[in-house]
C-alpha angles and dihedrals in degrees: 000000000000096000100036096102090057091051092048089054090055090048089051090056091050093048094046129091100241136077120234134195114228124218113247107238132178110163144017094278097047093049092050090051092049091050093047091051091054104252109163093213142018125221118209105196126200092234094053090044090057092047096045097043103031107015086233133122124257099278099125097267098127116092130222091249092055093046093049093047092053090049089050091054091052092047090055093049099047145015093221111129110246130203110207127210100223092180111209093340091264097277139344129341093288090053089049089056091054092044089059092048093050096046091045090054090047092059104257113161091208143345141204128226115198135202098225116125103248134217093030115257116258112268095009115121094179122076111251135202130225116240120281089244093054090046091054090048091054092051091050091049091050091053091046091052093055115101098172107063090205092066108107117230119191128194110222130197134178093188093117091074098028106046114353144304088254090057091047090055092046091052093044092053091049092050090046089056091058091064103255115159101233143358123242120201133190127185099036106156107181146020089251091060093047092048091050090053093046092051094047098049139050107203128090112276131226123195122208092201138326141193118276092256089066100044099093101120095213090054092049090050091052089056092054093257105148100173126032119183121219099201123258107287096147095072091045091051092046092050091050091050092050091048094049093046096048091045091052092048092047090052092053106266111151114240092238090057094059112109127229134045115347116243090248093054093049095045093049092050097047097041092046088222097194092050092048092050092048093051091045091053090049093051091049093050094246096122119087 
């Protein structure tokens, strides 16, 4: 299959002995930059998807169709493997099944399905979880929706910061039993919590963030953490740069007076102009 090599690269990371940091990507330009800089993996978060596609915060407004289309654009622009935050699967277990099918067709190397109750219940200020039984059903549906066995499916839980670390472990072990490929955790607050999770489970672990005391990559690797996210600063930096540039232009600064890389320099680097031309010539039969 066309995307299998990308999925096998992600599986290689999960089966290895080291922890890696993925590059946060959200569109065709950002994924090309991440690939050019040598990141082994891209992470397409739900929050950055909502910002990039809708200009809205992460409040479950983006649809599966919009998420999959953005993933498809990135797959066309780069061969970097991408792990996609598929939130709650955009509905019940049947919707989860379709979510997997759509993201698989769009070129995702892997995806996460979480057990957070989304959208948030009316009148509830605190984040809630779905039942363990429903979470297990969603994991089974995700696996059933996969047609390419190399696609990575991760069970994700935020129970550590919502209910308890004991509940997080209970849920993780139940998801592990369904046959998912890895376990994704958010809200881990200490080394003791991570070590408890590592000792109670068998699958590769992924962390969606952690306190500074836990961020030593060798330590994370020793606890079977294979991927550790570092938030999504690229889209924040890009937004700040756009704001500053437009503000300066609006206030009368001449384009040539703007500091930093020129648009031509940046475009040539990201688009890999020579490579694109070479491939175009090959496709058109102009190369001997």
